[in-house]
Structure formats: C-alpha cells, structure tokens
C-alpha positions as CSV (number, residue, x, y, z in Angstrom):
1,M,44.6,-60.6,-54.3
2,K,47.3,-63.7,-54.2
3,L,46.9,-66.2,-56.0
4,L,44.3,-69.0,-54.8
5,P,44.5,-72.4,-54.0
6,G,43.4,-74.9,-56.8
7,Y,40.1,-77.0,-57.1
8,A,41.3,-80.3,-56.2
9,D,40.5,-80.9,-53.0
10,L,37.4,-80.2,-53.6
11,T,36.8,-82.2,-56.9
12,N,38.3,-85.3,-55.5
13,R,35.6,-85.1,-53.2
14,L,33.1,-86.4,-55.9
15,R,32.2,-89.6,-57.3
16,F,29.9,-90.4,-60.0
17,S,28.0,-94.2,-60.2
18,P,25.8,-93.7,-63.1
19,E,25.4,-97.5,-63.2
20,Q,23.3,-97.4,-60.3
21,G,22.1,-93.7,-60.2
22,R,24.2,-92.2,-57.6
23,I,26.4,-89.1,-57.4
24,W,27.9,-88.6,-53.8
25,R,30.4,-85.6,-52.5
26,D,32.1,-87.7,-49.9
27,S,29.1,-89.5,-48.1
28,E,26.4,-87.7,-48.9
29,R,24.3,-88.3,-51.9
30,C,23.8,-85.1,-54.7
31,V,21.7,-84.9,-57.8
32,L,22.3,-82.5,-61.0
33,L,19.4,-80.2,-61.3
34,S,18.9,-78.4,-64.7
35,Q,18.3,-74.7,-65.0
36,S,15.0,-75.2,-66.8
37,A,14.1,-77.7,-63.5
38,L,15.3,-74.8,-60.9
39,T,13.2,-72.2,-63.3
40,T,10.2,-74.4,-62.5
41,L,10.3,-74.6,-59.2
42,R,10.8,-71.3,-58.4
43,S,8.5,-70.0,-60.6
44,Q,5.8,-71.9,-59.0
45,L,7.1,-71.3,-55.3
46,V,6.8,-67.7,-56.3
47,A,3.5,-68.3,-57.8
48,Q,1.7,-70.2,-54.4
49,I,3.3,-68.9,-52.1
50,G,4.2,-65.6,-53.3
51,Q,7.6,-63.9,-53.9
52,A,8.4,-63.1,-50.3
53,R,8.3,-66.1,-48.5
54,A,9.9,-67.7,-51.6
55,R,12.9,-65.7,-51.2
56,Q,13.2,-66.7,-48.0
57,L,12.7,-70.0,-48.6
58,F,15.8,-69.9,-51.1
59,W,17.7,-67.6,-48.7
60,E,17.4,-70.3,-45.7
61,M,18.3,-73.0,-48.0
62,G,21.7,-71.0,-49.3
63,F,22.5,-70.3,-45.7
64,A,22.3,-73.7,-44.2
65,E,24.2,-75.1,-47.3
66,G,27.0,-72.2,-47.0
67,A,27.4,-73.2,-43.0
68,R,28.0,-76.4,-43.6
69,C,30.3,-75.7,-46.5
70,A,32.3,-73.7,-43.5
71,V,32.7,-76.4,-41.7
72,E,34.3,-78.4,-44.7
73,A,36.4,-75.7,-45.3
74,K,37.8,-76.2,-41.8
75,E,38.2,-79.6,-42.4
76,L,40.1,-79.7,-45.8
77,R,41.8,-76.4,-45.5
78,P,42.9,-76.5,-41.4
79,D,46.7,-75.0,-42.5
80,R,45.7,-72.3,-45.0
81,D,46.0,-68.7,-44.2
82,F,42.6,-67.1,-43.7
83,L,41.9,-66.3,-47.6
84,E,43.6,-69.7,-48.6
85,A,40.8,-71.1,-46.8
86,F,38.0,-68.7,-47.0
87,A,38.2,-69.5,-50.9
88,F,36.8,-72.6,-50.2
89,G,33.3,-71.4,-50.1
90,P,33.3,-68.9,-53.2
91,Q,35.1,-72.1,-54.7
92,A,32.4,-74.5,-53.4
93,H,29.6,-72.6,-54.8
94,A,31.3,-72.3,-58.4
95,L,31.7,-75.8,-58.1
96,T,27.9,-76.4,-58.2
97,G,27.5,-74.3,-61.2
98,F,25.5,-71.4,-59.6
99,G,28.6,-68.6,-61.1
100,W,31.8,-68.2,-60.5
101,T,33.5,-65.2,-58.0
102,E,36.1,-62.9,-57.4
103,I,37.4,-62.0,-54.5
104,E,38.3,-58.3,-54.7
105,T,38.6,-57.3,-50.9
106,L,39.1,-59.3,-48.0
107,D,39.3,-58.1,-44.5
108,S,39.0,-59.8,-41.3
109,D,39.6,-59.7,-37.3
110,S,38.3,-62.5,-35.5
111,A,39.1,-61.0,-32.1
112,S,38.2,-57.6,-32.8
113,G,35.0,-58.8,-34.4
114,H,35.5,-56.7,-37.9
115,F,35.1,-58.2,-41.2
116,R,34.7,-56.5,-44.6
117,G,34.5,-58.2,-47.8
118,S,33.3,-57.6,-51.8
119,F,33.0,-59.9,-54.0
120,L,32.0,-60.1,-57.5
121,V,29.8,-63.2,-58.8
122,H,30.1,-63.7,-62.5
123,D,26.9,-65.3,-64.5
124,A,24.8,-66.0,-61.6
125,I,22.4,-68.7,-62.9
126,E,20.0,-67.2,-60.6
127,A,19.7,-64.0,-62.5
128,A,19.5,-65.9,-65.5
129,I,16.7,-67.1,-65.0
130,H,14.9,-64.1,-63.3
131,L,15.9,-62.3,-66.7
132,A,14.3,-65.2,-69.1
133,T,11.5,-65.4,-66.7
134,D,10.3,-62.1,-65.7
135,G,12.7,-59.3,-67.1
136,V,14.7,-57.1,-65.3
137,S,14.1,-56.7,-61.8
138,A,13.9,-53.2,-59.8
139,D,15.7,-55.7,-56.9
140,P,18.6,-58.2,-56.5
141,V,17.3,-61.6,-57.6
142,C,19.9,-64.5,-56.4
143,W,18.5,-65.6,-53.1
144,L,20.2,-68.7,-52.4
145,Q,23.8,-66.8,-53.4
146,T,23.3,-64.1,-50.9
147,G,21.8,-67.2,-48.2
148,F,25.2,-69.4,-49.2
149,A,27.5,-66.7,-48.7
150,S,25.8,-65.5,-45.4
151,G,25.7,-68.7,-44.0
152,F,29.4,-69.5,-45.2
153,A,30.9,-66.4,-43.7
154,S,28.9,-66.5,-40.6
155,T,29.9,-69.5,-39.6
156,F,34.1,-69.5,-41.0
157,A,33.9,-66.2,-39.0
158,G,31.9,-67.2,-35.9
159,Q,29.4,-64.3,-35.6
160,P,26.5,-63.3,-38.0
161,I,27.8,-62.2,-41.4
162,V,25.0,-60.8,-43.8
163,M,26.1,-60.8,-47.8
164,R,23.8,-58.1,-49.4
165,E,23.8,-58.0,-53.0
166,I,24.5,-53.8,-54.3
167,E,24.6,-54.6,-57.8
168,C,23.0,-57.5,-59.1
169,Q,22.9,-58.9,-63.1
170,G,19.1,-59.5,-63.0
171,M,18.9,-56.0,-62.7
172,G,20.9,-55.4,-65.3
173,D,24.3,-55.0,-63.6
174,A,27.1,-56.3,-65.6
175,A,28.1,-58.6,-62.4
176,C,26.5,-59.5,-58.9
177,L,28.7,-57.4,-56.5
178,L,28.2,-58.3,-52.9
179,H,29.3,-56.6,-49.7
180,A,29.9,-58.5,-46.2
181,R,29.9,-57.0,-43.1
182,P,28.7,-58.0,-39.5
183,E,25.3,-58.0,-39.2
184,A,25.1,-55.2,-36.6
185,E,27.2,-53.3,-38.8
186,W,24.0,-52.8,-41.5
187,P,21.7,-49.8,-41.1
188,E,19.1,-52.1,-40.8
189,L,17.8,-55.8,-41.9
190,D,15.1,-56.5,-44.1
191,D,12.4,-59.2,-42.8
192,V,14.0,-62.2,-44.6
193,E,17.6,-61.0,-43.4
194,N,16.0,-60.9,-40.2
195,S,14.3,-63.3,-39.9
196,A,16.8,-65.9,-41.8
197,V,20.2,-65.1,-39.9
198,P,20.0,-67.4,-37.1
199,L,23.3,-66.2,-35.2
200,A,22.0,-62.7,-35.6
201,A,19.9,-62.1,-32.0
202,P,21.7,-64.1,-29.5
203,C,20.1,-63.3,-26.2
204,R,17.2,-60.9,-27.1
205,R,14.9,-63.1,-25.2
206,S,15.0,-63.8,-21.8
207,D,17.0,-66.9,-20.4
208,S,13.0,-68.7,-19.9
209,Q,11.9,-68.0,-23.4
210,E,15.4,-67.8,-25.6
211,I,15.2,-70.1,-28.6
212,V,18.8,-71.7,-29.1
213,P,19.6,-70.9,-33.0
214,G,20.5,-73.6,-35.2
215,V,20.8,-74.0,-39.1
216,S,21.6,-77.7,-40.2
217,A,19.5,-80.1,-41.5
218,G,19.3,-82.3,-38.1
219,Y,18.2,-78.9,-36.2
220,H,15.4,-78.2,-39.0
221,A,14.4,-81.5,-39.1
222,V,13.4,-81.2,-35.2
223,R,11.9,-78.1,-36.0
224,N,9.3,-78.8,-38.4
225,M,8.3,-82.1,-36.6
226,I,7.4,-79.8,-33.7
227,E,5.9,-77.3,-35.7
228,R,3.8,-79.8,-37.4
229,A,2.4,-81.2,-34.1
230,A,2.0,-77.4,-32.9
231,G,-2.1,-77.2,-33.2
232,T,-2.6,-80.9,-31.4
233,D,-2.2,-82.0,-28.0
234,A,-0.1,-85.1,-29.5
235,S,2.7,-86.7,-27.0
236,L,6.4,-86.4,-27.9
237,L,8.9,-88.2,-27.1
238,F,12.1,-86.4,-27.4
239,L,15.4,-89.0,-28.0
240,G,19.1,-87.9,-28.0
241,E,22.0,-88.2,-26.1
242,T,22.3,-86.2,-22.8
243,G,22.8,-82.4,-23.5
244,V,21.6,-82.3,-26.8
245,G,18.9,-79.4,-25.8
246,K,16.0,-81.5,-25.9
247,E,14.2,-79.8,-22.8
248,V,15.4,-76.9,-25.1
249,F,13.1,-78.2,-27.9
250,A,10.0,-79.4,-25.4
251,K,9.9,-75.6,-24.6
252,L,9.9,-74.6,-27.8
253,A,7.2,-77.3,-28.8
254,H,5.1,-75.6,-25.8
255,R,5.6,-72.0,-27.1
256,L,4.2,-73.1,-30.6
257,S,1.4,-75.1,-29.1
258,L,-2.2,-74.1,-28.5
259,R,-1.3,-74.0,-24.5
260,K,1.3,-71.1,-24.9
261,D,-0.7,-69.0,-22.7
262,A,-0.5,-72.1,-19.8
263,P,2.4,-73.4,-17.6
264,F,5.1,-75.1,-18.4
265,V,6.4,-77.7,-15.7
266,A,9.0,-79.6,-16.0
267,L,10.5,-82.2,-13.6
268,N,13.9,-84.4,-14.6
269,C,12.7,-87.6,-13.3
270,A,16.6,-89.0,-13.0
271,A,16.6,-86.0,-10.1
272,I,14.4,-87.5,-7.2
273,P,14.8,-90.4,-5.4
274,E,12.5,-93.2,-6.3
275,G,10.3,-92.9,-3.0
276,L,10.2,-89.1,-3.7
277,I,9.0,-89.3,-7.1
278,E,4.9,-89.9,-6.6
279,A,4.7,-87.1,-4.4
280,E,6.5,-85.0,-6.6
281,L,4.6,-86.0,-9.7
282,F,0.7,-86.1,-8.4
283,G,1.2,-84.3,-5.0
284,V,0.5,-85.4,-1.6
285,A,-2.6,-85.2,0.7
286,K,-2.3,-83.4,4.0
287,G,-1.7,-86.4,6.8
288,A,-0.4,-88.8,3.9
289,Y,2.9,-89.1,6.4
290,T,4.2,-87.3,9.7
291,S,5.7,-83.9,8.3
292,A,2.7,-83.2,5.2
293,V,1.2,-81.1,7.4
294,A,-0.7,-79.9,4.2
295,S,-1.7,-80.9,1.0
296,R,0.6,-80.4,-1.6
297,P,0.2,-80.2,-5.3
298,G,2.2,-82.3,-7.9
299,R,3.2,-81.4,-11.0
300,F,0.7,-83.1,-12.8
301,E,-1.7,-80.5,-11.2
302,L,0.8,-77.5,-11.7
303,A,0.7,-77.9,-15.7
304,H,-2.8,-78.3,-15.4
305,G,-4.4,-76.5,-18.7
306,G,-0.5,-76.7,-19.7
307,T,2.4,-78.8,-21.2
308,L,4.5,-81.1,-18.5
309,F,8.0,-82.5,-19.6
310,L,9.1,-85.4,-18.2
311,D,13.2,-85.8,-18.5
312,E,14.8,-88.7,-18.1
313,I,11.5,-90.6,-18.0
314,S,13.0,-94.3,-18.1
315,M,14.0,-93.8,-14.3
316,L,10.5,-94.2,-13.3
317,S,9.5,-97.2,-11.3
318,P,7.3,-99.7,-12.9
319,L,4.9,-98.1,-10.5
320,A,5.3,-94.6,-11.2
321,Q,5.0,-95.5,-14.8
322,S,1.9,-96.7,-14.4
323,K,0.1,-93.8,-12.6
324,V,2.0,-91.3,-14.9
325,L,0.3,-93.8,-18.1
326,R,-3.2,-93.7,-16.4
327,A,-3.0,-90.4,-16.1
328,I,-2.4,-89.3,-19.5
329,Q,-4.4,-91.9,-20.7
330,E,-7.7,-91.0,-18.1
331,G,-6.7,-87.4,-17.3
332,E,-7.0,-88.5,-13.6
333,F,-4.8,-89.6,-10.4
334,E,-4.8,-89.5,-6.9
335,R,-2.6,-87.8,-4.6
336,V,-0.1,-90.0,-2.1
337,G,-2.0,-90.5,0.9
338,D,-5.5,-89.1,-0.2
339,T,-8.5,-91.6,-1.9
340,R,-10.0,-88.7,-4.0
341,T,-9.4,-88.4,-7.5
342,T,-7.8,-85.8,-9.1
343,R,-8.4,-84.5,-12.9
344,V,-6.2,-82.8,-14.9
345,D,-5.8,-81.3,-18.5
346,V,-2.3,-82.0,-18.9
347,R,-0.2,-82.4,-22.8
348,L,3.1,-84.4,-22.0
349,L,6.4,-84.4,-23.2
350,A,9.1,-86.7,-22.8
351,A,12.5,-86.8,-23.3
352,S,15.4,-90.1,-22.3
353,N,18.4,-90.5,-23.7
354,V,18.2,-94.0,-23.5
355,D,16.9,-96.6,-26.2
356,L,13.3,-96.7,-25.0
357,E,12.5,-99.3,-27.2
358,Q,15.5,-101.3,-26.1
359,A,14.5,-100.9,-22.4
360,V,10.7,-102.6,-23.2
361,D,12.6,-105.4,-24.9
362,E,14.9,-106.0,-21.8
363,G,11.3,-105.6,-19.0
364,N,12.6,-101.8,-17.9
365,F,9.9,-100.0,-19.2
366,R,6.1,-100.5,-19.8
367,A,5.4,-101.0,-23.6
368,D,1.8,-99.5,-23.3
369,L,3.7,-96.4,-21.9
370,F,6.2,-96.3,-24.3
371,F,3.2,-96.5,-27.2
372,R,1.5,-93.5,-25.5
373,L,4.3,-91.5,-25.4
374,A,5.7,-92.7,-28.7
375,T,2.9,-90.6,-31.0
376,L,6.0,-88.6,-32.4
377,P,9.7,-89.6,-31.5
378,I,11.3,-86.7,-32.3
379,R,15.4,-87.9,-32.6
380,V,17.8,-84.7,-31.9
381,P,21.3,-85.6,-33.8
382,P,24.5,-84.9,-31.2
383,L,26.4,-82.0,-32.2
384,R,28.8,-83.7,-34.0
385,Q,26.7,-84.2,-36.8
386,R,25.2,-80.9,-36.7
387,R,28.6,-78.9,-36.7
388,E,27.1,-76.1,-38.5
389,D,25.1,-74.8,-35.3
390,I,28.6,-74.7,-33.8
391,P,29.0,-71.2,-34.4
392,G,25.8,-69.9,-33.9
393,L,25.7,-71.4,-30.6
394,M,29.0,-69.9,-29.5
395,E,28.1,-66.5,-29.9
396,H,24.4,-66.9,-28.1
397,F,26.6,-68.3,-25.2
398,R,28.7,-65.7,-25.1
399,A,26.3,-62.8,-25.5
400,K,24.2,-64.3,-23.2
401,Y,27.1,-64.8,-20.3
402,A,28.4,-62.2,-20.7
403,L,25.0,-60.1,-19.9
404,R,24.8,-62.0,-17.3
405,H,28.0,-61.9,-15.7
406,H,28.5,-58.2,-16.6
407,R,31.5,-59.3,-18.7
408,K,33.1,-58.0,-22.0
409,A,34.1,-60.7,-24.0
410,T,34.4,-59.1,-27.5
411,G,33.9,-62.1,-29.7
412,F,36.3,-65.4,-30.1
413,T,39.8,-65.8,-32.0
414,A,40.4,-67.4,-35.2
415,R,41.9,-70.6,-33.6
416,S,39.4,-71.3,-31.1
417,I,36.6,-71.0,-33.7
418,N,38.6,-73.7,-35.7
419,A,39.2,-75.7,-32.4
420,L,35.6,-75.7,-31.5
421,L,34.0,-76.2,-34.7
422,M,36.3,-79.2,-35.0
423,H,35.8,-80.8,-31.5
424,D,33.4,-83.9,-30.8
425,F,31.3,-82.6,-27.5
426,P,30.5,-86.2,-26.1
427,G,28.8,-83.3,-23.7
428,N,27.3,-81.9,-26.7
429,V,25.4,-78.6,-26.2
430,R,25.3,-78.4,-22.5
431,E,29.0,-79.2,-22.8
432,L,30.1,-76.4,-25.4
433,E,27.5,-73.8,-23.4
434,R,30.0,-74.2,-20.1
435,M,33.2,-74.2,-22.0
436,V,31.9,-70.6,-23.3
437,E,30.8,-69.9,-19.7
438,R,34.0,-70.6,-18.2
439,A,35.8,-68.6,-21.0
440,V,34.1,-65.9,-20.2
441,L,34.5,-65.6,-16.9
442,L,38.2,-66.2,-17.7
443,V,39.3,-63.6,-20.7
444,D,40.9,-60.3,-20.2
445,E,38.1,-57.9,-20.1
446,G,37.4,-56.7,-24.1
447,E,39.7,-59.2,-25.1
448,A,38.6,-62.3,-27.0
449,I,38.1,-65.8,-26.2
450,D,41.1,-68.1,-26.8
451,I,41.8,-71.6,-26.7
452,R,43.2,-71.5,-23.4
453,H,40.1,-70.5,-22.1
454,L,37.8,-73.2,-23.5
455,F,39.9,-76.4,-22.7
456,L,41.1,-76.5,-19.5
457,G,41.4,-79.6,-17.2
458,S,38.9,-82.4,-17.8
459,D,38.1,-80.5,-21.6
460,R,42.1,-81.3,-22.1
461,G,42.3,-83.9,-25.4
462,R,42.4,-84.1,-29.2
463,I,40.9,-81.3,-31.1
464,R,39.6,-82.9,-34.2
465,A,41.6,-80.2,-36.1
466,G,45.0,-81.2,-35.2
467,L,45.2,-79.0,-32.5
468,A,46.2,-81.4,-29.4
469,L,46.4,-79.4,-25.6
470,T,49.5,-80.5,-23.9
471,D,49.4,-81.4,-20.0
472,D,50.5,-78.4,-19.4
473,G,47.5,-76.5,-20.7
474,R,49.2,-75.0,-24.1
475,V,48.4,-76.1,-27.4
476,A,50.5,-77.9,-29.0
477,G,51.7,-77.2,-32.9
478,T,50.7,-73.5,-32.0
479,E,52.2,-70.3,-31.0
480,T,52.1,-71.0,-27.0
481,G,49.9,-68.4,-24.8
482,P,49.9,-68.1,-20.9
483,D,49.5,-71.8,-19.6
484,Q,46.3,-72.8,-17.6
485,T,48.3,-71.1,-14.5
486,Q,47.8,-67.9,-15.8
487,S,44.5,-68.4,-16.3
488,I,43.5,-69.3,-13.3
489,S,45.9,-66.6,-11.8
490,Q,43.4,-64.2,-13.9
491,L,40.4,-65.5,-12.6
492,V,41.9,-65.3,-9.0
493,G,42.5,-61.4,-10.0
494,L,38.9,-61.0,-11.3
495,L,37.3,-62.2,-7.9
496,R,39.8,-60.4,-5.9
497,E,38.7,-57.2,-7.3
498,N,35.2,-57.4,-7.1
499,G,36.0,-58.6,-3.1
500,E,35.2,-62.4,-3.4
501,G,36.7,-64.9,-1.5
502,L,37.2,-69.0,-1.7
503,K,34.0,-69.9,-0.3
504,A,32.0,-67.3,-3.2
505,V,34.0,-69.3,-5.7
506,E,32.7,-72.7,-4.3
507,S,29.5,-71.7,-4.1
508,M,29.6,-70.5,-8.1
509,M,31.1,-73.6,-8.9
510,V,28.6,-75.6,-7.1
511,R,26.1,-74.0,-8.6
512,A,27.1,-73.9,-12.2
513,A,27.7,-77.5,-11.8
514,L,24.1,-78.1,-10.4
515,E,22.7,-75.9,-13.6
516,A,25.0,-77.8,-15.8
517,A,23.4,-81.6,-14.5
518,R,19.7,-79.9,-14.5
519,G,19.6,-80.8,-10.8
520,N,21.1,-83.8,-10.3
521,V,23.3,-83.9,-7.7
522,A,25.0,-87.2,-8.6
523,Q,26.3,-86.2,-12.0
524,A,27.1,-82.9,-10.3
525,A,29.3,-84.2,-8.1
526,R,30.8,-86.3,-10.9
527,D,31.7,-83.0,-12.9
528,L,33.1,-81.7,-9.9
529,G,35.2,-84.8,-9.3
530,L,33.4,-85.2,-5.5
531,T,31.3,-88.4,-4.4
532,R,27.5,-87.4,-4.1
533,R,27.9,-87.3,0.0
534,Q,30.5,-84.7,0.0
535,L,28.3,-82.4,-2.8
536,A,25.4,-83.0,-0.5
537,S,27.2,-81.7,2.3
538,R,28.6,-79.1,0.9
539,L,24.9,-78.0,-0.1
540,E,23.7,-78.4,3.3
541,K,26.3,-76.4,4.2
542,M,25.4,-73.7,1.9
543,G,21.8,-73.9,2.4
544,L,20.8,-75.1,-0.6
C-alpha cells in the first residue's frame, strides 16, 4: 500500500485543559476511559442484559461514532485521493487507543457500488479485555471495532457496508482481520448486523410505514424520547425547522404506542384557510350552512381511539386554540353548527417550526394550550447538525424513488456524496429528498447520480466541501460534465420516450411541489416561482 498521510490533522484537533478537567476534540468534549473501566462496563452489561443485547449496544455505539468520523474525514481531507481520505477512519480509531489498523486491500467504485476491503487490526483492546476476563472465545469479540468500521465505511462510501471479523485476537488469532463488502453481497446478516445497519434496508416498508434511517446522536436522542413515552398517552410536541421530519417522527411515535392499530390522522394547520379550520378539526353538522347537506366528521372524530397529529399548530386562530384545548382536556367538542356534544378518545401529537414559548410571550399562542401540549417537548435537530444521517437518507430516497418512478440509478458518485455531506441543507431532510428524487429522474438509466443531477436552478450555490456551482450548472474546480441544458435534454428525451408531453411535466412538477410542501399551496407556489393565485388556477384546471 502507498504511504498514508500522517496524524497531524487529527492530533491538532485535540486540546487538554487539566485545570478545568476537560479534553476537547475541536468543540466536542471527550473523556479518557481506562481499560479497567471499559472492562467493568462491558462485563456488567453482559451480566445484566445478556451478551446478544450488549453486543448490539456496543456495535451501534461504534457505528454511530464511525459515521461521525466519516463526516470529519470529508471535511479535513477533501482534496485527498480515496485511500488517503479513507485512512482517516483507521487512524482516528488508532488515536482513541483501540488498536492500530493496517490497510491490506481497498478497492472501491462508488458509481457502480463496488466496495471491497481487507483490514488487519493489531493489539485490539476489546480482544485483550475478553481474553483477560473470559479466555479464548469461539466467536469474534470486537463489537465496538466492527461497528465503528461499518459505520465509517457506510457513511464514507454512501452505501451500506458491513465489516466482519474473519479472524479475531479474542479467538486466539494473531490479529483481527476485517473484511468489508456491501451489505447486499454478504450471504446473510446476523441479528445484530441486520437490526443495526440503518442503511441496509431502505424502502422495505411501504411509504406510509417507512422509517427514515439515522445514526446520529441527535436522531437517537429524539427516538429515545419517543420510546420513553411509547406506553403512555402523553402529548408530544415536536419542535424544529421546516423539513426536519417532524411528521415522520410523529408516525413513529404512533407505531410504537398502544394505539398502533387505531387510526393515525394528520392535519397541516397552515394548509387550511382560517375560516375552514374548525370544520376540518371538529366536523360539520347537517344544515350548518347552505352546502352542508350532510353531516361530516372532523379530524378529531376520525382519529377516535388513535392519534391526531397537528402540524404547524402555531397557525391556529385563538378560537380554534381554545376549542382544541377543550377537546384534549375534556375529550369532547361540538361540530360546527351543532349543539350536541361529541366525545372522543384521542392522543394528540403536535409540531411547530416556530418558538411557541416566544409566541406565548407575544400573545400569539395560548399559554394553557402550550403547557398542555408540552408535556414532553422533543426538539428535532436540523440536518446540518446530524450529517452522519445523510448517507443513509440518500440511499433510502434513491431506492424509494427508483422504485416509484421505475428508474435504475445505481448509486452516487464519490463527488456527489462529498457534496451532499458538506451541503448545509436549509430545507433539511425535505430538501434532500426533493434533490434525490429529481436526480433519479435526470440520471441516465443504469448510471450513478452525479452533482449535476442534484444541484440545479435554485439549488446552485456554495457547497461546504469547497465545490462551487457556476451559473451554467457546472461544478467549478472539478472536471466539467454535461451542463444543465444537457440534463434538461435528458429529461425531455425520457418523457418523449414514454409518450409524455408538456402538460404531463407540469402536472408532475405541481404534484411534487404540493407533496414537498405537505399540501401548503402558498409554499408550493413559492417553490415553483408562481403566485398563489397562479398555482390555484393551474390546480383548478388539473382538477386537483
């Protein structure tokens, strides 16, 4: 193998302040953990929760740390070749004291999805711990190590890569030999690998049941909060920027709850005109107004026995807020135009992209409703604060939309992976999903998604990896590929082959914009560069 870079870019990030009792890696605090302390932790976990669960816990911890490390590798070695940049992972692992790695072979082609590697880890601390406490094992014992290696390789390569210990010092071998290959190319995964590789199974569920993958600390913090409340009817308030996935987490909360077999009903409060919101929430009695020729249930009734999710709840009028408060506190309400009381049993979940505490202080949101909703507030971090989740989301959306649109996109090029890992994503997960869906439509059949398929039009701008998109759609500082005109030509050619015309393209764009905006016509109009009236006119002509 060629001479690898030194450790200076890793060691320069470490700072020690014994007077303050702190160690930093950049801005993140760290601790030194002795072998005896790690031995005690591992032994106690095995004794209390069993070896299988302890192994999974350590594997998942390692995977998450490896994924985070891969993002650092992209940031610190953006201009190095594949081997030099990938070596950051084994070097970072060595710097933590877990053992040093010799890269025997490494062969990767992100465009085709090919990945093969052989790594020899010497003096592995996990093996030493097991040998000292339990003697020679019949199975590999370096759980953190294989999890770290799998997480680093998966995030770095932008596809699910599983590293397995073929040989292990804990089994009496001279060193730990790890083999790496894509998850799909292993004959089978064991229970830990199958449940813990969050990139491994995109779109095995239908769209309504999909669980978007994540490995970051922020993702797990949200999920842990949801799981803590799984057996209760406590209200959950999801807070975070637009597009971070609040509704996805709300659906997860419903699926993990005791009400999972009952309805999950969602309403985007921002998408309903103020004059109609009460009818949407509570229903309409027959004769309430001229066109009410029959009674109609509202979302509260439709969610009876199950879960009601109110997105953008800050958009409710003061009157609607008071009626929602009564409905969730007393379990009763009246339909619009009715005097009879209807009783319901509903668990309420809500979400907001604005600071509700500030809205309360400003008099724009009822304090009593806020305190009723905020039994367990859950803040969902923006995507730029959990970059480790990006590769899993990329693969998830690629598989999802390739299946939906009957397209074959083999994967992502190395530079497209780098660009997406470094992009700031002001639109968060929703922006990434839109970019990948469009790329699936634009990429040539059987080819890998490249930067030019991802960053077009309003997406042009600076990419944190140092790649800049020029006005004509090319990537400055890298080799030039077909420009935006050629990409559009490819799309037109694809539509012509399928017998589609301009109206079909317009309909597809409008539907995609509405879906991305969760039915918010005003937002969809802005995304399309139209006024709300212009989009409403098009929707009327399309019968939408």
